[in-house]
PyMOL Python script that loads the backbone (N, CA, C, O; Angstrom):
from pymol import cmd

cmd.read_pdbstr("""\
ATOM      1  N   UNK A   1       0.814  -0.871  -0.168  1.00  0.00           N
ATOM      2  CA  UNK A   1       0.392  -0.038  -0.051  1.00  0.00           C
ATOM      3  C   UNK A   1       0.865   1.436   0.027  1.00  0.00           C
ATOM      4  O   UNK A   1       0.513   2.534  -0.405  1.00  0.00           O
ATOM      5  N   UNK A   2       1.551   1.062   0.567  1.00  0.00           N
ATOM      6  CA  UNK A   2       2.656   2.686   0.687  1.00  0.00           C
ATOM      7  C   UNK A   2       3.481   2.922  -0.986  1.00  0.00           C
ATOM      8  O   UNK A   2       4.059   3.894  -1.472  1.00  0.00           O
ATOM      9  N   UNK A   3       3.178   1.468  -1.537  1.00  0.00           N
ATOM     10  CA  UNK A   3       3.720   1.792  -3.459  1.00  0.00           C
ATOM     11  C   UNK A   3       2.781   2.816  -3.664  1.00  0.00           C
ATOM     12  O   UNK A   3       3.224   3.948  -3.470  1.00  0.00           O
ATOM     13  N   UNK A   4       1.376   2.709  -4.071  1.00  0.00           N
ATOM     14  CA  UNK A   4       0.519   3.259  -3.944  1.00  0.00           C
ATOM     15  C   UNK A   4       0.297   5.267  -3.610  1.00  0.00           C
ATOM     16  O   UNK A   4      -0.244   6.218  -4.173  1.00  0.00           O
ATOM     17  N   UNK A   5       1.179   4.983  -2.246  1.00  0.00           N
ATOM     18  CA  UNK A   5       0.457   5.904  -1.674  1.00  0.00           C
ATOM     19  C   UNK A   5       1.778   6.997  -2.215  1.00  0.00           C
ATOM     20  O   UNK A   5       1.419   8.174  -2.254  1.00  0.00           O
ATOM     21  N   UNK A   6       3.013   6.779  -2.565  1.00  0.00           N
ATOM     22  CA  UNK A   6       4.083   7.045  -2.986  1.00  0.00           C
ATOM     23  C   UNK A   6       4.101   7.397  -4.649  1.00  0.00           C
ATOM     24  O   UNK A   6       4.548   8.270  -5.393  1.00  0.00           O
ATOM     25  N   UNK A   7       3.425   6.311  -4.723  1.00  0.00           N
ATOM     26  CA  UNK A   7       3.571   6.267  -6.440  1.00  0.00           C
ATOM     27  C   UNK A   7       2.435   6.324  -7.349  1.00  0.00           C
ATOM     28  O   UNK A   7       2.354   5.918  -8.509  1.00  0.00           O
ATOM     29  N   UNK A   8       1.434   6.994  -6.498  1.00  0.00           N
ATOM     30  CA  UNK A   8       0.828   6.568  -7.320  1.00  0.00           C
ATOM     31  C   UNK A   8      -1.028   5.481  -7.803  1.00  0.00           C
ATOM     32  O   UNK A   8      -0.730   4.446  -7.207  1.00  0.00           O
ATOM     33  N   UNK A   9      -1.684   5.343  -8.080  1.00  0.00           N
ATOM     34  CA  UNK A   9      -2.214   4.167  -8.482  1.00  0.00           C
ATOM     35  C   UNK A   9      -2.373   4.114 -10.440  1.00  0.00           C
ATOM     36  O   UNK A   9      -3.124   3.407 -11.111  1.00  0.00           O
ATOM     37  N   UNK A  10      -1.422   5.078 -10.870  1.00  0.00           N
ATOM     38  CA  UNK A  10      -1.057   4.760 -12.071  1.00  0.00           C
ATOM     39  C   UNK A  10      -0.668   3.751 -13.251  1.00  0.00           C
ATOM     40  O   UNK A  10      -1.040   3.117 -14.239  1.00  0.00           O
ATOM     41  N   UNK A  11       0.438   4.118 -12.323  1.00  0.00           N
ATOM     42  CA  UNK A  11       1.353   2.277 -12.063  1.00  0.00           C
ATOM     43  C   UNK A  11       0.829   1.330 -11.990  1.00  0.00           C
ATOM     44  O   UNK A  11       0.932   0.720 -13.054  1.00  0.00           O
ATOM     45  N   UNK A  12       0.203   0.747 -11.180  1.00  0.00           N
ATOM     46  CA  UNK A  12      -0.359  -0.579 -10.725  1.00  0.00           C
ATOM     47  C   UNK A  12      -0.998  -0.290 -11.632  1.00  0.00           C
ATOM     48  O   UNK A  12      -1.118  -1.384 -12.184  1.00  0.00           O
ATOM     49  N   UNK A  13      -1.741   0.695 -12.468  1.00  0.00           N
ATOM     50  CA  UNK A  13      -3.037   0.444 -12.991  1.00  0.00           C
ATOM     51  C   UNK A  13      -2.420   0.096 -14.589  1.00  0.00           C
ATOM     52  O   UNK A  13      -3.295  -0.635 -15.054  1.00  0.00           O
ATOM     53  N   UNK A  14      -1.689   0.209 -15.310  1.00  0.00           N
ATOM     54  CA  UNK A  14      -0.925  -0.105 -16.450  1.00  0.00           C
ATOM     55  C   UNK A  14      -0.371  -0.893 -16.072  1.00  0.00           C
ATOM     56  O   UNK A  14      -0.534  -1.696 -16.991  1.00  0.00           O
ATOM     57  N   UNK A  15       0.566  -1.654 -14.992  1.00  0.00           N
ATOM     58  CA  UNK A  15       1.027  -3.135 -15.313  1.00  0.00           C
ATOM     59  C   UNK A  15      -0.194  -4.381 -14.820  1.00  0.00           C
ATOM     60  O   UNK A  15      -0.014  -5.532 -14.423  1.00  0.00           O
ATOM     61  N   UNK A  16      -1.358  -3.666 -15.020  1.00  0.00           N
ATOM     62  CA  UNK A  16      -2.881  -4.650 -14.397  1.00  0.00           C
ATOM     63  C   UNK A  16      -2.971  -4.797 -15.920  1.00  0.00           C
ATOM     64  O   UNK A  16      -3.110  -5.990 -16.189  1.00  0.00           O
ATOM     65  N   UNK A  17      -2.945  -4.061 -16.969  1.00  0.00           N
ATOM     66  CA  UNK A  17      -3.335  -3.831 -18.103  1.00  0.00           C
ATOM     67  C   UNK A  17      -2.305  -4.763 -19.573  1.00  0.00           C
ATOM     68  O   UNK A  17      -2.675  -5.420 -20.547  1.00  0.00           O
ATOM     69  N   UNK A  18      -0.530  -4.243 -18.884  1.00  0.00           N
ATOM     70  CA  UNK A  18       0.271  -4.834 -19.816  1.00  0.00           C
ATOM     71  C   UNK A  18       0.567  -6.267 -19.781  1.00  0.00           C
ATOM     72  O   UNK A  18       1.315  -6.854 -20.563  1.00  0.00           O
ATOM     73  N   UNK A  19      -0.290  -6.942 -18.498  1.00  0.00           N
ATOM     74  CA  UNK A  19      -0.473  -8.138 -17.789  1.00  0.00           C
ATOM     75  C   UNK A  19      -1.319  -8.862 -18.199  1.00  0.00           C
ATOM     76  O   UNK A  19      -1.244 -10.078 -18.374  1.00  0.00           O
ATOM     77  N   UNK A  20      -2.561  -7.865 -18.459  1.00  0.00           N
ATOM     78  CA  UNK A  20      -4.182  -8.636 -18.974  1.00  0.00           C
ATOM     79  C   UNK A  20      -3.663  -9.128 -20.862  1.00  0.00           C
ATOM     80  O   UNK A  20      -4.010 -10.174 -21.410  1.00  0.00           O
ATOM     81  N   UNK A  21      -2.773  -8.008 -21.510  1.00  0.00           N
ATOM     82  CA  UNK A  21      -2.325  -7.979 -22.989  1.00  0.00           C
ATOM     83  C   UNK A  21      -1.343  -8.465 -23.588  1.00  0.00           C
ATOM     84  O   UNK A  21      -1.176  -8.530 -24.806  1.00  0.00           O
ATOM     85  N   UNK A  22      -0.270  -9.024 -22.283  1.00  0.00           N
ATOM     86  CA  UNK A  22      -0.038 -10.191 -22.484  1.00  0.00           C
ATOM     87  C   UNK A  22      -0.094 -11.636 -22.449  1.00  0.00           C
ATOM     88  O   UNK A  22       0.550 -12.455 -23.104  1.00  0.00           O
ATOM     89  N   UNK A  23      -0.966 -11.797 -21.580  1.00  0.00           N
ATOM     90  CA  UNK A  23      -1.623 -13.209 -21.343  1.00  0.00           C
ATOM     91  C   UNK A  23      -2.953 -13.861 -22.286  1.00  0.00           C
ATOM     92  O   UNK A  23      -3.265 -15.044 -22.421  1.00  0.00           O
ATOM     93  N   UNK A  24      -3.653 -12.525 -22.924  1.00  0.00           N
ATOM     94  CA  UNK A  24      -4.170 -12.639 -24.205  1.00  0.00           C
ATOM     95  C   UNK A  24      -3.499 -12.712 -25.183  1.00  0.00           C
ATOM     96  O   UNK A  24      -4.079 -13.553 -25.869  1.00  0.00           O
ATOM     97  N   UNK A  25      -2.662 -12.386 -25.698  1.00  0.00           N
ATOM     98  CA  UNK A  25      -1.514 -12.714 -27.071  1.00  0.00           C
ATOM     99  C   UNK A  25      -0.661 -14.004 -26.511  1.00  0.00           C
ATOM    100  O   UNK A  25      -0.082 -14.657 -27.380  1.00  0.00           O
ATOM    101  N   UNK A  26      -0.569 -14.294 -25.596  1.00  0.00           N
ATOM    102  CA  UNK A  26      -0.046 -15.567 -24.932  1.00  0.00           C
ATOM    103  C   UNK A  26      -1.227 -17.161 -25.455  1.00  0.00           C
ATOM    104  O   UNK A  26      -0.911 -18.276 -25.870  1.00  0.00           O
ATOM    105  N   UNK A  27      -2.373 -16.634 -25.216  1.00  0.00           N
ATOM    106  CA  UNK A  27      -3.668 -17.722 -24.646  1.00  0.00           C
ATOM    107  C   UNK A  27      -3.708 -17.848 -26.784  1.00  0.00           C
ATOM    108  O   UNK A  27      -3.833 -18.913 -27.388  1.00  0.00           O
ATOM    109  N   UNK A  28      -3.549 -16.328 -27.516  1.00  0.00           N
ATOM    110  CA  UNK A  28      -3.933 -16.592 -28.475  1.00  0.00           C
ATOM    111  C   UNK A  28      -3.283 -17.382 -29.505  1.00  0.00           C
ATOM    112  O   UNK A  28      -3.668 -18.056 -30.461  1.00  0.00           O
ATOM    113  N   UNK A  29      -2.101 -17.053 -28.956  1.00  0.00           N
ATOM    114  CA  UNK A  29      -0.577 -17.545 -29.870  1.00  0.00           C
ATOM    115  C   UNK A  29      -0.640 -18.949 -29.335  1.00  0.00           C
ATOM    116  O   UNK A  29       0.279 -19.622 -29.800  1.00  0.00           O
ATOM    117  N   UNK A  30      -1.579 -19.751 -28.345  1.00  0.00           N
ATOM    118  CA  UNK A  30      -1.178 -20.900 -28.050  1.00  0.00           C
ATOM    119  C   UNK A  30      -0.429 -21.189 -27.296  1.00  0.00           C
ATOM    120  O   UNK A  30      -0.506 -22.315 -26.806  1.00  0.00           O
ATOM    121  N   UNK A  31       0.609 -20.287 -26.892  1.00  0.00           N
ATOM    122  CA  UNK A  31       1.737 -20.826 -25.520  1.00  0.00           C
ATOM    123  C   UNK A  31       0.910 -21.419 -23.788  1.00  0.00           C
ATOM    124  O   UNK A  31       1.270 -22.192 -22.900  1.00  0.00           O
ATOM    125  N   UNK A  32      -0.207 -20.618 -23.998  1.00  0.00           N
ATOM    126  CA  UNK A  32      -0.505 -20.675 -22.649  1.00  0.00           C
ATOM    127  C   UNK A  32      -2.112 -21.368 -23.238  1.00  0.00           C
ATOM    128  O   UNK A  32      -2.706 -21.162 -24.296  1.00  0.00           O
ATOM    129  N   UNK A  33      -2.583 -22.521 -21.682  1.00  0.00           N
ATOM    130  CA  UNK A  33      -3.868 -23.127 -22.061  1.00  0.00           C
ATOM    131  C   UNK A  33      -4.707 -22.883 -21.467  1.00  0.00           C
ATOM    132  O   UNK A  33      -4.869 -23.307 -20.323  1.00  0.00           O
ATOM    133  N   UNK A  34      -5.744 -21.879 -22.269  1.00  0.00           N
ATOM    134  CA  UNK A  34      -7.128 -21.504 -21.533  1.00  0.00           C
ATOM    135  C   UNK A  34      -7.671 -22.118 -19.854  1.00  0.00           C
ATOM    136  O   UNK A  34      -8.147 -21.620 -18.833  1.00  0.00           O
ATOM    137  N   UNK A  35      -7.385 -23.062 -20.190  1.00  0.00           N
ATOM    138  CA  UNK A  35      -8.358 -24.985 -19.751  1.00  0.00           C
ATOM    139  C   UNK A  35      -7.192 -25.388 -18.709  1.00  0.00           C
ATOM    140  O   UNK A  35      -7.411 -26.306 -17.918  1.00  0.00           O
ATOM    141  N   UNK A  36      -6.174 -24.830 -18.703  1.00  0.00           N
ATOM    142  CA  UNK A  36      -5.525 -25.287 -18.077  1.00  0.00           C
ATOM    143  C   UNK A  36      -5.082 -25.956 -16.431  1.00  0.00           C
ATOM    144  O   UNK A  36      -4.190 -26.635 -15.922  1.00  0.00           O
ATOM    145  N   UNK A  37      -6.388 -25.234 -16.031  1.00  0.00           N
ATOM    146  CA  UNK A  37      -5.888 -25.733 -14.288  1.00  0.00           C
ATOM    147  C   UNK A  37      -7.896 -26.659 -14.735  1.00  0.00           C
ATOM    148  O   UNK A  37      -8.705 -26.915 -13.843  1.00  0.00           O
ATOM    149  N   UNK A  38      -8.042 -26.817 -15.597  1.00  0.00           N
ATOM    150  CA  UNK A  38      -9.252 -27.562 -14.980  1.00  0.00           C
ATOM    151  C   UNK A  38      -8.991 -29.074 -15.036  1.00  0.00           C
ATOM    152  O   UNK A  38      -9.872 -29.775 -14.540  1.00  0.00           O
ATOM    153  N   UNK A  39      -7.968 -29.659 -15.539  1.00  0.00           N
ATOM    154  CA  UNK A  39      -7.560 -30.685 -15.277  1.00  0.00           C
ATOM    155  C   UNK A  39      -6.944 -31.364 -13.995  1.00  0.00           C
ATOM    156  O   UNK A  39      -6.629 -32.538 -13.804  1.00  0.00           O
ATOM    157  N   UNK A  40      -6.862 -30.132 -13.083  1.00  0.00           N
ATOM    158  CA  UNK A  40      -6.181 -30.331 -11.597  1.00  0.00           C
ATOM    159  C   UNK A  40      -7.625 -30.362 -10.801  1.00  0.00           C
ATOM    160  O   UNK A  40      -8.031 -29.279 -10.379  1.00  0.00           O
ATOM    161  N   UNK A  41      -8.139 -31.118 -10.653  1.00  0.00           N
ATOM    162  CA  UNK A  41     -10.147 -31.555 -10.021  1.00  0.00           C
ATOM    163  C   UNK A  41     -10.171 -32.710 -10.258  1.00  0.00           C
ATOM    164  O   UNK A  41     -11.188 -33.366 -10.031  1.00  0.00           O
TER     165      UNK A  41
END
""", "prot")
cmd.dss("prot")
cmd.show_as("cartoon", "prot")
cmd.util.cbc("prot")
cmd.orient("prot")
């Protein structure tokens, strides 16, 4: 929480957006399997 009070909320938002874009790109390229967690049951 100290990071947000000293740096602001925008770096956290940018990090989450970039992480989301990278995840979607990896799923789209077939590197990540979106159903991989289902086999753990």
